[in-house]
VEXNUTOR-880168 format. One record per residue: residue number from 0; x, y, z of N, C-alpha, C in turn; residue in three letters. Coordinates in nm, 3 decimals. Example, Ala and Ser with C-alpha at 12.3 -4.5 7.8 and 13.67 -1.06 7.14 Angstrom:
[0, [1.319, -0.569, 0.780], [1.230, -0.450, 0.780], [1.320, -0.330, 0.780], 'ALA']
[1, [1.285, -0.225, 0.708], [1.367, -0.106, 0.714], [1.290, 0.003, 0.787], 'SER']
***
This chain:
[0, [4.555, -6.183, -22.942], [4.544, -6.326, -22.904], [4.433, -6.348, -22.806], 'UNK']
[1, [4.418, -6.262, -22.707], [4.314, -6.279, -22.607], [4.173, -6.261, -22.673], 'UNK']
[2, [4.164, -6.165, -22.760], [4.037, -6.142, -22.830], [3.996, -6.267, -22.916], 'UNK']
[3, [4.097, -6.324, -22.971], [4.071, -6.446, -23.056], [4.022, -6.558, -22.974], 'UNK']
[4, [4.086, -6.577, -22.856], [4.040, -6.684, -22.760], [3.896, -6.663, -22.712], 'UNK']
[5, [3.866, -6.536, -22.683], [3.730, -6.502, -22.645], [3.632, -6.529, -22.752], 'UNK']
[6, [3.665, -6.491, -22.872], [3.576, -6.512, -22.986], [3.549, -6.664, -23.009], 'UNK']
[7, [3.660, -6.740, -23.003], [3.649, -6.887, -23.025], [3.561, -6.948, -22.913], 'UNK']
[8, [3.588, -6.904, -22.787], [3.507, -6.951, -22.675], [3.362, -6.916, -22.693], 'UNK']
[9, [3.328, -6.799, -22.738], [3.190, -6.758, -22.758], [3.125, -6.844, -22.865], 'UNK']
[10, [3.200, -6.864, -22.979], [3.147, -6.938, -23.088], [3.124, -7.083, -23.043], 'UNK']
[11, [3.215, -7.137, -22.965], [3.199, -7.276, -22.914], [3.080, -7.283, -22.816], 'UNK']
[12, [3.064, -7.177, -22.739], [2.953, -7.174, -22.643], [2.825, -7.175, -22.715], 'UNK']
[13, [2.809, -7.089, -22.818], [2.687, -7.084, -22.896], [2.670, -7.210, -22.978], 'UNK']
[14, [2.777, -7.273, -23.031], [2.764, -7.396, -23.105], [2.709, -7.509, -23.025], 'UNK']
[15, [2.761, -7.524, -22.900], [2.718, -7.641, -22.812], [2.596, -7.610, -22.731], 'UNK']
[16, [2.542, -7.488, -22.740], [2.421, -7.456, -22.671], [2.312, -7.447, -22.777], 'UNK']
[17, [2.199, -7.400, -22.732], [2.086, -7.387, -22.831], [2.012, -7.261, -22.798], 'UNK']
[18, [1.933, -7.223, -22.898], [1.845, -7.107, -22.871], [1.708, -7.157, -22.864], 'UNK']
[19, [1.630, -7.100, -22.774], [1.496, -7.141, -22.751], [1.408, -7.016, -22.736], 'UNK']
[20, [1.283, -7.030, -22.771], [1.186, -6.926, -22.753], [1.090, -6.965, -22.642], 'UNK']
[21, [1.079, -6.880, -22.536], [0.990, -6.912, -22.425], [0.846, -6.878, -22.458], 'UNK']
[22, [0.753, -6.892, -22.363], [0.615, -6.863, -22.389], [0.589, -6.718, -22.411], 'UNK']
[23, [0.674, -6.628, -22.372], [0.656, -6.487, -22.393], [0.705, -6.442, -22.526], 'UNK']
[24, [0.772, -6.533, -22.598], [0.828, -6.501, -22.728], [0.971, -6.453, -22.725], 'UNK']
[25, [1.034, -6.446, -22.603], [1.174, -6.409, -22.592], [1.266, -6.519, -22.623], 'UNK']
[26, [1.371, -6.488, -22.692], [1.478, -6.587, -22.728], [1.570, -6.596, -22.611], 'UNK']
[27, [1.594, -6.720, -22.569], [1.689, -6.750, -22.464], [1.794, -6.851, -22.510], 'UNK']
[28, [1.910, -6.839, -22.443], [2.016, -6.932, -22.471], [1.998, -7.058, -22.384], 'UNK']
[29, [1.997, -7.176, -22.432], [1.985, -7.297, -22.360], [2.118, -7.362, -22.359], 'UNK']
[30, [2.166, -7.392, -22.237], [2.301, -7.466, -22.230], [2.274, -7.600, -22.150], 'UNK']
[31, [2.368, -7.689, -22.173], [2.362, -7.813, -22.101], [2.460, -7.807, -21.984], 'UNK']
[32, [2.433, -7.871, -21.876], [2.524, -7.882, -21.762], [2.635, -7.973, -21.796], 'UNK']
[33, [2.763, -7.926, -21.804], [2.874, -8.012, -21.843], [2.900, -8.126, -21.745], 'UNK']
[34, [2.852, -8.114, -21.621], [2.870, -8.220, -21.520], [2.767, -8.329, -21.538], 'UNK']
[35, [2.670, -8.317, -21.622], [2.570, -8.418, -21.639], [2.478, -8.431, -21.520], 'UNK']
[36, [2.419, -8.546, -21.500], [2.327, -8.566, -21.389], [2.412, -8.612, -21.265], 'UNK']
[37, [2.406, -8.537, -21.162], [2.483, -8.573, -21.048], [2.412, -8.677, -20.951], 'UNK']
[38, [2.485, -8.761, -20.881], [2.422, -8.850, -20.796], [2.363, -8.776, -20.676], 'UNK']
[39, [2.265, -8.842, -20.608], [2.195, -8.783, -20.496], [2.295, -8.754, -20.385], 'UNK']
[40, [2.277, -8.645, -20.311], [2.370, -8.615, -20.199], [2.332, -8.704, -20.085], 'UNK']
[41, [2.436, -8.766, -20.035], [2.422, -8.860, -19.917], [2.423, -8.773, -19.787], 'UNK']
[42, [2.318, -8.772, -19.711], [2.308, -8.687, -19.593], [2.364, -8.773, -19.473], 'UNK']
[43, [2.454, -8.711, -19.397], [2.510, -8.772, -19.276], [2.468, -8.688, -19.157], 'UNK']
[44, [2.392, -8.740, -19.065], [2.353, -8.660, -18.953], [2.468, -8.617, -18.864], 'UNK']
[45, [2.447, -8.505, -18.798], [2.554, -8.460, -18.701], [2.561, -8.554, -18.580], 'UNK']
[46, [2.674, -8.551, -18.512], [2.690, -8.640, -18.395], [2.603, -8.592, -18.283], 'UNK']
[47, [2.571, -8.683, -18.191], [2.493, -8.642, -18.074], [2.574, -8.541, -17.985], 'UNK']
[48, [2.506, -8.447, -17.929], [2.569, -8.350, -17.839], [2.616, -8.412, -17.711], 'UNK']
[49, [2.734, -8.379, -17.671], [2.789, -8.431, -17.543], [2.719, -8.361, -17.428], 'UNK']
[50, [2.702, -8.433, -17.320], [2.636, -8.374, -17.204], [2.738, -8.282, -17.135], 'UNK']
[51, [2.864, -8.318, -17.138], [2.964, -8.236, -17.078], [3.102, -8.260, -17.154], 'UNK']
[52, [3.190, -8.164, -17.150], [3.321, -8.182, -17.211], [3.426, -8.202, -17.104], 'UNK']
[53, [3.383, -8.193, -16.976], [3.483, -8.207, -16.863], [3.546, -8.345, -16.873], 'UNK']
[54, [3.684, -8.341, -16.864], [3.761, -8.458, -16.864], [3.776, -8.523, -17.001], 'UNK']
[55, [3.726, -8.458, -17.106], [3.730, -8.515, -17.238], [3.844, -8.454, -17.322], 'UNK']
[56, [3.873, -8.520, -17.437], [3.971, -8.466, -17.525], [3.902, -8.430, -17.657], 'UNK']
[57, [3.923, -8.308, -17.704], [3.865, -8.263, -17.829], [3.973, -8.222, -17.923], 'UNK']
[58, [3.975, -8.281, -18.042], [4.071, -8.248, -18.145], [4.029, -8.127, -18.219], 'UNK']
[59, [4.115, -8.041, -18.258], [4.099, -7.924, -18.347], [4.188, -7.955, -18.462], 'UNK']
[60, [4.128, -7.986, -18.580], [4.199, -8.022, -18.700], [4.208, -7.903, -18.797], 'UNK']
[61, [4.329, -7.861, -18.824], [4.348, -7.754, -18.920], [4.384, -7.822, -19.056], 'UNK']
[62, [4.302, -7.797, -19.157], [4.323, -7.849, -19.291], [4.421, -7.769, -19.362], 'UNK']
[63, [4.483, -7.668, -19.304], [4.592, -7.588, -19.361], [4.541, -7.506, -19.477], 'UNK']
[64, [4.420, -7.449, -19.465], [4.374, -7.350, -19.564], [4.465, -7.230, -19.534], 'UNK']
[65, [4.507, -7.153, -19.636], [4.597, -7.048, -19.616], [4.562, -6.949, -19.497], 'UNK']
[66, [4.658, -6.920, -19.414], [4.647, -6.824, -19.310], [4.549, -6.861, -19.195], 'UNK']
[67, [4.521, -6.990, -19.175], [4.433, -7.030, -19.066], [4.503, -7.059, -18.937], 'UNK']
[68, [4.634, -7.084, -18.942], [4.711, -7.117, -18.823], [4.688, -7.021, -18.706], 'UNK']
[69, [4.698, -6.891, -18.724], [4.677, -6.793, -18.610], [4.531, -6.811, -18.560], 'UNK']
[70, [4.433, -6.829, -18.642], [4.294, -6.848, -18.596], [4.282, -6.981, -18.514], 'UNK']
[71, [4.347, -7.084, -18.558], [4.337, -7.214, -18.488], [4.397, -7.202, -18.349], 'UNK']
[72, [4.508, -7.134, -18.340], [4.577, -7.114, -18.214], [4.491, -7.027, -18.119], 'UNK']
[73, [4.430, -6.928, -18.168], [4.347, -6.835, -18.089], [4.220, -6.908, -18.047], 'UNK']
[74, [4.162, -6.994, -18.137], [4.051, -7.075, -18.101], [4.081, -7.165, -17.986], 'UNK']
[75, [4.192, -7.237, -17.995], [4.231, -7.329, -17.885], [4.247, -7.257, -17.759], 'UNK']
[76, [4.316, -7.136, -17.759], [4.336, -7.059, -17.633], [4.200, -7.016, -17.579], 'UNK']
[77, [4.106, -6.974, -17.660], [3.979, -6.928, -17.617], [3.894, -7.045, -17.561], 'UNK']
[78, [3.901, -7.160, -17.623], [3.826, -7.277, -17.578], [3.883, -7.323, -17.447], 'UNK']
[79, [4.021, -7.322, -17.436], [4.090, -7.366, -17.308], [4.047, -7.280, -17.194], 'UNK']
[80, [4.037, -7.145, -17.218], [3.989, -7.058, -17.113], [3.842, -7.084, -17.069], 'UNK']
[81, [3.763, -7.111, -17.169], [3.623, -7.134, -17.136], [3.591, -7.273, -17.079], 'UNK']
[82, [3.669, -7.371, -17.125], [3.645, -7.510, -17.081], [3.783, -7.564, -17.025], 'UNK']
[83, [3.828, -7.524, -16.908], [3.958, -7.562, -16.852], [3.966, -7.708, -16.817], 'UNK']
[84, [3.865, -7.782, -16.801], [3.869, -7.919, -16.761], [3.868, -8.015, -16.891], 'UNK']
[85, [3.878, -7.953, -17.009], [3.883, -8.023, -17.131], [4.024, -8.014, -17.192], 'UNK']
[86, [4.074, -8.119, -17.252], [4.198, -8.118, -17.315], [4.177, -8.084, -17.470], 'UNK']
[87, [4.235, -7.983, -17.519], [4.225, -7.942, -17.662], [4.352, -7.968, -17.731], 'UNK']
[88, [4.342, -8.047, -17.835], [4.459, -8.092, -17.914], [4.452, -8.043, -18.055], 'UNK']
[89, [4.552, -7.967, -18.095], [4.559, -7.922, -18.233], [4.636, -8.021, -18.322], 'UNK']
[90, [4.578, -8.060, -18.431], [4.640, -8.143, -18.531], [4.629, -8.080, -18.668], 'UNK']
[91, [4.737, -8.092, -18.744], [4.736, -8.043, -18.883], [4.713, -8.168, -18.975], 'UNK']
[92, [4.620, -8.151, -19.066], [4.592, -8.258, -19.160], [4.706, -8.274, -19.258], 'UNK']
[93, [4.734, -8.398, -19.298], [4.838, -8.429, -19.399], [4.793, -8.375, -19.531], 'UNK']
[94, [4.893, -8.324, -19.607], [4.866, -8.282, -19.748], [4.779, -8.156, -19.753], 'UNK']
[95, [4.722, -8.142, -19.875], [4.647, -8.024, -19.902], [4.500, -8.038, -19.851], 'UNK']
[96, [4.422, -7.936, -19.873], [4.281, -7.938, -19.837], [4.205, -8.052, -19.898], 'UNK']
[97, [4.244, -8.090, -20.019], [4.168, -8.185, -20.100], [4.209, -8.334, -20.073], 'UNK']
[98, [4.318, -8.357, -19.997], [4.368, -8.490, -19.978], [4.309, -8.543, -19.849], 'UNK']
[99, [4.296, -8.676, -19.849], [4.245, -8.745, -19.732], [4.360, -8.770, -19.633], 'UNK']
[100, [4.326, -8.787, -19.504], [4.434, -8.826, -19.404], [4.377, -8.937, -19.314], 'UNK']
[101, [4.367, -9.057, -19.366], [4.307, -9.163, -19.287], [4.373, -9.189, -19.149], 'UNK']
[102, [4.500, -9.170, -19.140], [4.570, -9.187, -19.011], [4.521, -9.094, -18.907], 'UNK']
[103, [4.507, -8.960, -18.947], [4.451, -8.863, -18.854], [4.308, -8.891, -18.812], 'UNK']
[104, [4.225, -8.930, -18.908], [4.085, -8.960, -18.873], [4.078, -9.075, -18.780], 'UNK']
[105, [4.170, -9.176, -18.795], [4.168, -9.289, -18.706], [4.214, -9.250, -18.570], 'UNK']
[106, [4.317, -9.162, -18.564], [4.365, -9.116, -18.430], [4.255, -9.037, -18.358], 'UNK']
[107, [4.185, -8.959, -18.436], [4.074, -8.879, -18.373], [3.964, -8.973, -18.322], 'UNK']
[108, [3.933, -9.077, -18.398], [3.832, -9.172, -18.349], [3.876, -9.235, -18.220], 'UNK']
[109, [3.998, -9.267, -18.207], [4.046, -9.339, -18.093], [4.070, -9.249, -17.967], 'UNK']
[110, [4.114, -9.127, -17.994], [4.152, -9.043, -17.879], [4.071, -8.925, -17.846], 'UNK']
[111, [3.992, -8.875, -17.948], [3.908, -8.755, -17.929], [3.770, -8.800, -17.878], 'UNK']
[112, [3.762, -8.834, -17.747], [3.633, -8.884, -17.692], [3.530, -8.767, -17.680], 'UNK']
[113, [3.580, -8.644, -17.689], [3.488, -8.528, -17.680], [3.440, -8.478, -17.814], 'UNK']
[114, [3.502, -8.533, -17.919], [3.466, -8.492, -18.056], [3.586, -8.428, -18.129], 'UNK']
[115, [3.554, -8.380, -18.253], [3.657, -8.324, -18.340], [3.599, -8.204, -18.406], 'UNK']
[116, [3.676, -8.093, -18.407], [3.642, -7.973, -18.478], [3.735, -7.970, -18.595], 'UNK']
[117, [3.681, -7.967, -18.721], [3.757, -7.953, -18.838], [3.740, -7.818, -18.903], 'UNK']
[118, [3.846, -7.740, -18.909], [3.847, -7.606, -18.958], [3.873, -7.604, -19.107], 'UNK']
[119, [3.785, -7.545, -19.182], [3.807, -7.541, -19.324], [3.865, -7.404, -19.367], 'UNK']
[120, [3.831, -7.300, -19.303], [3.883, -7.164, -19.337], [3.797, -7.091, -19.437], 'UNK']
[121, [3.824, -6.961, -19.444], [3.757, -6.865, -19.525], [3.731, -6.742, -19.448], 'UNK']
***
């Protein structure tokens, strides 16, 4: 069964692609990008650096990538030791990594006057 699926996949790959000969005479397989033409990437500049974090609140947002909770807690403890005059708040994002959490982002805009650290994991 698996061999049949691989054979069908290969035949489909060759059928939807093409063969081309380059300037050296070598035959190459030409394939099309299945995503088509992508829109231009919108660049968003980083926020201005704070002159000090003293007396400020910084949110640490865990997007709940697997096994990041111990790292988030250790990061908060380390930052608290290094910047004792700063309030460090851990928040977990709603839903999975791919879902938006507008309520959390609004809360961070209102309360995190020192900025927000969003941990993605890996």
